[in-house]
KOLKE-583880 format. One record per residue (C-alpha): residue number from 1; residue in one letter; x, y negated, z. Coordinates in pm, 1 decimal, m for minus. Each point is the difference from the previous one (the first is absolute). Layout:
REM KOLKE-583880
[node NUM, 'a', [X, Y, Z]]
...
REM end
This chain:
REM KOLKE-583880
[node 1, 'm', [24.9, m2.6, 28.2]]
[node 2, 'g', [176.0, m262.0, m151.8]]
[node 3, 'r', [358.4, m179.9, 145.5]]
[node 4, 'i', [m65.9, m204.0, 333.8]]
[node 5, 'c', [252.2, m304.5, 112.5]]
[node 6, 'v', [8.3, m75.9, 387.6]]
[node 7, 'i', [198.2, m321.1, 51.9]]
[node 8, 'g', [47.9, m30.8, 375.2]]
[node 9, 'g', [243.7, 144.2, 242.9]]
[node 10, 's', [201.4, m190.1, 214.6]]
[node 11, 'l', [279.1, 131.0, 255.0]]
[node 12, 'q', [m262.4, m57.2, 307.8]]
[node 13, 'y', [m292.4, 134.2, m216.8]]
[node 14, 't', [37.6, 337.6, m152.3]]
[node 15, 'g', [m246.9, 231.2, 89.7]]
[node 16, 'a', [m289.2, m253.3, m152.7]]
[node 17, 'a', [153.2, 39.5, m294.3]]
[node 18, 'y', [55.0, 372.0, m3.3]]
[node 19, 'y', [m345.6, 61.8, 128.7]]
[node 20, 'a', [m123.3, m227.5, m302.5]]
[node 21, 'a', [212.6, 210.3, m242.8]]
[node 22, 'm', [m70.4, 371.5, 94.7]]
[node 23, 's', [m380.6, m56.1, 29.7]]
[node 24, 's', [57.7, m126.4, m399.7]]
[node 25, 'l', [144.6, 291.5, m72.9]]
[node 26, 'l', [m252.5, 233.1, 198.4]]
[node 27, 'a', [m265.5, m184.1, m169.7]]
[node 28, 'g', [120.3, 150.0, m309.4]]
[node 29, 'a', [197.5, m301.7, m159.4]]
[node 30, 'd', [330.3, 181.3, m202.6]]
[node 31, 'l', [244.4, m185.3, 88.4]]
[node 32, 'v', [37.9, m278.3, 310.9]]
[node 33, 'y', [318.2, m255.6, m47.5]]
[node 34, 'm', [109.7, m233.7, 276.1]]
[node 35, 'v', [153.0, m345.5, m1.8]]
[node 36, 'c', [83.2, m103.1, 359.7]]
[node 37, 'c', [281.3, m185.5, 200.7]]
[node 38, 'e', [356.7, 132.7, 11.4]]
[node 39, 'g', [18.6, 139.3, 368.1]]
[node 40, 'a', [m324.5, 184.3, m80.0]]
[node 41, 'v', [121.5, 233.1, m313.5]]
[node 42, 'p', [164.7, 245.6, 202.2]]
[node 43, 'i', [m252.7, 49.1, 228.8]]
[node 44, 'l', [m262.7, 36.5, m219.4]]
[node 45, 'k', [228.6, 228.9, m249.7]]
[node 46, 't', [20.3, 217.3, 320.8]]
[node 47, 'y', [m349.2, 38.9, 33.2]]
[node 48, 's', [m102.8, 188.5, m261.2]]
[node 49, 'p', [152.4, 107.6, m369.9]]
[node 50, 'e', [m316.6, m73.3, m187.3]]
[node 51, 'l', [41.4, m374.2, 23.5]]
[node 52, 'i', [208.4, m156.7, m262.4]]
[node 53, 'v', [142.0, m309.6, 214.4]]
[node 54, 'l', [182.8, m260.5, m228.8]]
[node 55, 'p', [305.2, m159.2, 33.9]]
[node 56, 'h', [m90.3, m312.2, m31.4]]
[node 57, 'y', [m72.6, m237.2, 310.2]]
[node 58, 'l', [m271.8, m252.7, 113.1]]
[node 59, 'd', [250.8, m166.5, 192.2]]
[node 60, 'q', [247.8, m26.0, m285.3]]
[node 61, 't', [m12.1, m345.1, m184.0]]
[node 62, 'd', [46.0, 130.9, m334.7]]
[node 63, 's', [m279.8, 318.6, 77.1]]
[node 64, 'v', [m255.2, m130.3, m248.4]]
[node 65, 'q', [202.5, m4.4, m312.8]]
[node 66, 'h', [54.2, 423.5, 98.1]]
[node 67, 'i', [m341.7, 74.7, 78.4]]
[node 68, 'm', [m208.9, m143.7, m222.2]]
[node 69, 'p', [120.8, 272.0, m276.6]]
[node 70, 'w', [m182.5, 241.9, 239.9]]
[node 71, 'm', [m298.8, m182.7, m14.8]]
[node 72, 's', [m115.2, 89.1, m334.0]]
[node 73, 'r', [5.1, 372.9, 83.9]]
[node 74, 'm', [m246.2, 1.5, 230.5]]
[node 75, 'h', [m347.7, 49.7, 29.1]]
[node 76, 'a', [m80.7, m186.0, 332.5]]
[node 77, 'v', [208.8, m241.8, 255.4]]
[node 78, 'l', [m57.5, 17.2, 346.3]]
[node 79, 'i', [165.3, m317.1, 192.7]]
[node 80, 'g', [17.5, m47.5, 355.9]]
[node 81, 'p', [46.7, 278.6, 228.2]]
[node 82, 'g', [262.9, m37.9, 260.9]]
[node 83, 'l', [137.5, m280.9, m238.0]]
[node 84, 'g', [109.8, m189.5, 315.0]]
[node 85, 't', [m25.7, m442.7, m33.7]]
[node 86, 'd', [346.2, m2.7, m103.2]]
[node 87, 's', [33.8, m369.7, m220.8]]
[node 88, 'l', [213.7, 151.7, m247.8]]
[node 89, 'v', [m244.0, 288.1, m22.6]]
[node 90, 'q', [m321.6, m165.3, m9.3]]
[node 91, 's', [137.8, m237.7, m322.2]]
[node 92, 'n', [113.4, 274.7, m167.7]]
[node 93, 'v', [m336.4, 170.9, 46.6]]
[node 94, 'i', [m122.0, m290.3, m142.9]]
[node 95, 's', [209.0, 28.0, m291.6]]
[node 96, 'i', [m115.5, 340.8, m95.8]]
[node 97, 'i', [m350.4, m150.5, m39.9]]
[node 98, 'e', [75.0, m280.5, m161.9]]
[node 99, 'n', [198.3, 230.2, m285.6]]
[node 100, 'l', [m284.3, 261.5, m10.5]]
[node 101, 'k', [m229.0, m277.6, m84.1]]
[node 102, 's', [240.4, m122.1, m244.3]]
[node 103, 's', [44.5, 345.1, m150.4]]
[node 104, 'n', [m366.7, 20.2, m68.9]]
[node 105, 'l', [m39.1, 351.7, 216.1]]
[node 106, 't', [m318.6, 15.1, 87.4]]
[node 107, 'i', [92.7, 349.0, 229.5]]
[node 108, 'p', [m200.6, 21.8, 347.6]]
[node 109, 'l', [205.8, m208.4, 261.9]]
[node 110, 'l', [m121.6, 47.7, 376.7]]
[node 111, 'l', [120.2, m202.5, 288.6]]
[node 112, 'd', [m5.3, 123.2, 390.6]]
[node 113, 'a', [152.1, m119.7, 296.9]]
[node 114, 'd', [274.7, m224.0, m74.7]]
[node 115, 'g', [m111.6, m85.7, m350.4]]
[node 116, 'l', [m290.3, m102.0, 156.5]]
[node 117, 'k', [174.2, m272.6, 180.6]]
[node 118, 'i', [219.3, m114.7, m303.6]]
[node 119, 'l', [m350.2, m41.6, m225.8]]
[node 120, 'a', [m135.4, m174.0, 315.6]]
[node 121, 'e', [266.3, m275.6, m11.2]]
[node 122, 't', [m8.6, 16.0, m429.5]]
[node 123, 'p', [m394.8, 2.7, m25.3]]
[node 124, 't', [47.7, m72.1, m373.9]]
[node 125, 'l', [257.9, 285.9, m39.1]]
[node 126, 'l', [m267.2, 254.4, m182.5]]
[node 127, 'k', [m222.6, m267.7, m167.6]]
[node 128, 'd', [94.6, 68.1, m328.8]]
[node 129, 'y', [114.3, 382.7, 20.0]]
[node 130, 'q', [m187.8, 193.9, m255.6]]
[node 131, 'g', [32.0, 330.9, 145.8]]
[node 132, 'p', [m271.1, 174.6, 283.4]]
[node 133, 'v', [132.7, m133.8, 335.4]]
[node 134, 'y', [m59.5, 189.0, 325.7]]
[node 135, 'l', [49.5, m173.0, 330.7]]
[node 136, 't', [m25.0, 257.9, 318.6]]
[node 137, 'p', [m30.9, m286.7, 311.0]]
[node 138, 'n', [m125.7, 69.8, 379.7]]
[node 139, 'k', [m188.0, m247.8, 176.3]]
[node 140, 'r', [285.8, m189.6, 84.0]]
[node 141, 'e', [191.0, 4.2, m322.1]]
[node 142, 'y', [m416.7, m59.1, m201.2]]
[node 143, 's', [48.2, m350.4, 255.5]]
[node 144, 'l', [310.1, m120.6, m133.4]]
[node 145, 'l', [m113.7, 67.7, m344.0]]
[node 146, 'f', [m355.5, m252.2, 69.3]]
[node 147, 'p', [63.3, m198.8, 289.1]]
[node 148, 'g', [m178.1, m235.0, 132.2]]
[node 149, 'e', [m409.0, 62.8, 140.0]]
[node 150, 'k', [m49.0, 372.0, 69.8]]
[node 151, 'r', [m117.8, 227.6, m390.5]]
[node 152, 'd', [m252.7, 202.0, m87.1]]
[node 153, 'i', [199.7, 271.7, m180.5]]
[node 154, 'q', [m262.5, 125.5, m222.1]]
[node 155, 'k', [m9.9, m346.7, m126.3]]
[node 156, 't', [394.6, m28.5, m53.3]]
[node 157, 'd', [40.3, m212.5, m306.7]]
[node 158, 't', [306.2, 223.4, m113.0]]
[node 159, 'a', [40.4, m217.4, m297.5]]
[node 160, 'q', [189.3, m253.5, 174.1]]
[node 161, 'i', [272.3, 236.7, 5.1]]
[node 162, 'g', [m11.1, 102.0, m370.7]]
[node 163, 'p', [m260.0, 119.9, m270.2]]
[node 164, 'k', [64.8, 393.1, 70.6]]
[node 165, 'v', [18.4, 22.3, 408.4]]
[node 166, 't', [m109.2, 285.2, 169.5]]
[node 167, 'm', [25.7, m30.5, 389.8]]
[node 168, 'i', [m43.9, 312.3, 263.6]]
[node 169, 'v', [m34.4, m215.4, 333.3]]
[node 170, 'k', [79.8, 274.1, 252.9]]
[node 171, 'g', [m177.2, 75.2, 312.9]]
[node 172, 'p', [m243.1, 201.8, 182.0]]
[node 173, 'e', [m155.9, 35.1, m340.4]]
[node 174, 'd', [205.8, m93.9, m290.6]]
[node 175, 'i', [m166.1, m228.4, m217.9]]
[node 176, 'i', [98.0, 0.1, m373.8]]
[node 177, 'v', [m121.3, m308.8, m233.1]]
[node 178, 'n', [68.7, m216.4, m287.0]]
[node 179, 'n', [m150.3, m294.8, m93.8]]
[node 180, 'q', [m346.1, 169.3, m95.7]]
[node 181, 't', [m54.4, 371.7, 144.1]]
[node 182, 'm', [77.0, 131.0, 360.1]]
[node 183, 'l', [81.6, 346.5, 152.2]]
[node 184, 't', [3.6, 107.4, 374.4]]
[node 185, 'c', [222.7, 294.5, 101.8]]
[node 186, 'k', [m183.2, 159.9, 299.5]]
[node 187, 'e', [204.8, 338.4, m21.0]]
[node 188, 'e', [55.9, 78.4, 364.6]]
[node 189, 'n', [306.4, m74.7, 132.3]]
[node 190, 's', [152.2, 137.0, 342.7]]
[node 191, 'w', [25.3, m206.2, 261.5]]
[node 192, 'r', [347.6, m50.6, m28.9]]
[node 193, 'r', [116.6, m230.1, m273.7]]
[node 194, 'c', [394.2, 56.8, 19.7]]
[node 195, 'g', [269.1, m216.4, m149.7]]
[node 196, 'g', [113.7, 57.7, m357.3]]
[node 197, 'q', [m428.0, 86.6, m132.7]]
[node 198, 'g', [5.7, m319.9, m188.1]]
[node 199, 'd', [340.0, 94.7, m183.2]]
[node 200, 'l', [m207.1, 347.5, m105.8]]
[node 201, 'v', [m298.7, m222.1, m110.7]]
[node 202, 'a', [254.4, m248.8, m243.5]]
[node 203, 'g', [170.1, 323.9, m103.4]]
[node 204, 't', [m270.4, 232.7, m80.5]]
[node 205, 'l', [m209.2, m292.6, m192.0]]
[node 206, 'a', [349.4, m84.7, m212.8]]
[node 207, 't', [m97.9, 327.8, m138.9]]
[node 208, 'm', [m343.0, m56.9, m23.7]]
[node 209, 's', [m3.8, m298.8, m138.5]]
[node 210, 'h', [223.5, 127.0, m315.4]]
[node 211, 'y', [m311.1, 268.2, m27.2]]
[node 212, 'a', [m231.9, m292.5, 25.3]]
[node 213, 't', [154.1, m156.8, m282.1]]
[node 214, 'l', [51.6, 316.3, m256.5]]
[node 215, 'k', [m387.8, 55.3, 102.4]]
[node 216, 's', [m109.1, m366.4, m55.5]]
[node 217, 'g', [m6.1, 27.7, m385.5]]
[node 218, 's', [m228.2, 301.6, 34.5]]
[node 219, 'g', [m319.3, m210.1, m2.3]]
[node 220, 'p', [m251.4, m202.0, 218.9]]
[node 221, 'v', [m44.0, 123.1, 296.6]]
[node 222, 'n', [m236.2, m155.5, 292.7]]
[node 223, 't', [292.5, 3.4, 285.5]]
[node 224, 'p', [344.8, m172.5, m164.5]]
[node 225, 'w', [282.9, 260.8, 16.7]]
[node 226, 'e', [176.4, m202.6, 178.9]]
[node 227, 'l', [m190.9, m17.2, 287.2]]
[node 228, 'r', [m64.4, 381.4, m31.9]]
[node 229, 'a', [377.4, 5.4, m13.2]]
[node 230, 'g', [10.1, m199.2, 388.1]]
[node 231, 'l', [m300.3, 209.9, 134.9]]
[node 232, 'a', [202.3, 353.3, m151.1]]
[node 233, 'a', [273.0, m101.4, 217.6]]
[node 234, 'c', [m145.0, m155.9, 334.7]]
[node 235, 's', [m247.6, 315.2, 6.4]]
[node 236, 'v', [334.6, 263.5, m39.1]]
[node 237, 'v', [223.9, m148.6, 259.9]]
[node 238, 'r', [m310.6, m31.2, 251.7]]
[node 239, 'r', [m47.9, 373.0, m57.3]]
[node 240, 's', [349.1, 74.5, 38.8]]
[node 241, 'n', [8.2, m197.4, 331.6]]
[node 242, 'r', [m310.1, 200.6, 107.8]]
[node 243, 'l', [176.7, 333.7, m133.5]]
[node 244, 'a', [325.5, m67.2, 210.4]]
[node 245, 'y', [m142.8, m141.0, 325.3]]
[node 246, 'q', [m215.4, 391.3, 6.4]]
[node 247, 'l', [351.2, 122.6, m20.6]]
[node 248, 'k', [217.3, m238.6, 223.3]]
[node 249, 'g', [m240.1, m225.7, 210.4]]
[node 250, 'r', [164.5, m276.5, 179.6]]
[node 251, 's', [364.0, 100.8, m162.4]]
[node 252, 'm', [m113.9, m71.6, m313.5]]
[node 253, 'l', [245.7, m206.1, m252.6]]
[node 254, 'a', [m22.1, m132.6, m356.8]]
[node 255, 't', [242.6, 346.8, m107.1]]
[node 256, 'd', [m286.8, 191.1, 154.2]]
[node 257, 'm', [m215.6, m182.8, m250.6]]
[node 258, 'i', [204.0, 56.2, m293.0]]
[node 259, 'h', [3.8, 368.9, 90.9]]
[node 260, 'q', [m364.7, m11.8, m79.7]]
[node 261, 'l', [m74.5, m181.6, m299.9]]
[node 262, 'h', [27.1, 294.0, m213.0]]
[node 263, 't', [m315.1, 144.5, 224.7]]
[node 264, 'a', [m176.5, m327.9, 4.1]]
[node 265, 'f', [42.9, m61.2, m371.9]]
[node 266, 'k', [m143.7, 352.4, m88.3]]
[node 267, 'q', [m316.3, m44.8, 246.2]]
[node 268, 'm', [m121.3, m294.2, m138.1]]
[node 269, 'i', [125.9, 9.1, m379.7]]
[node 270, 'p', [37.1, 363.4, m78.6]]
[node 271, 'n', [137.2, m23.4, m369.7]]
[node 272, 'w', [235.4, m280.3, 89.8]]
REM end
């Protein structure tokens, strides 16, 4: 199911990038490439031989010119898990997005975690991106994107951010919304939401976003494929949470959820 790139991972935050990349693989991606900070490279390489960690580092001044040739090979790009807030890294990420726009690439672009903070500080960044955009904020990150008075998420004007934006707002019930339609994920979660679950959603969604792109040309549907991708990713990760909790209880970790992703997919999407 395509080639996915995860842009994230710093010396302090390697786990988030790993969770996102592995969940993308387990959701069916053929290959997952990682672009991260130099200090994270040896750590991520030892986590799994399945991940392709590129030798071009986000915290180097000349990194963008080396990273961009890889982007044309990708079917989706996820930015943010474990990225950190280093100013050079953030500047390079903005340059990558600007280069994606100027290259007229229309692959799905996903922003999570620190990627959302960059967007909040640069609100026009995705205004003219012509490909599908997926944002995965929690309630706090949502308030950064839409500051001011408390908003009704159902009425969120995603067109403020860009023309093809789908937003997955994570909470007790995940809300998947674009400028016209809203879905709610009511799949049962366990009481324990461990650190890293949001990264699993982002990584799973990265693979599902490519699937949505493939299906979007198959004819008209009542519910846009982008919203379906968001609902599927949220539902599968929630199911994996519940399955892992049944086995591990209070000791459940995000790594236990990763091991349940396949079972969750088979239960919910048998032909996947």
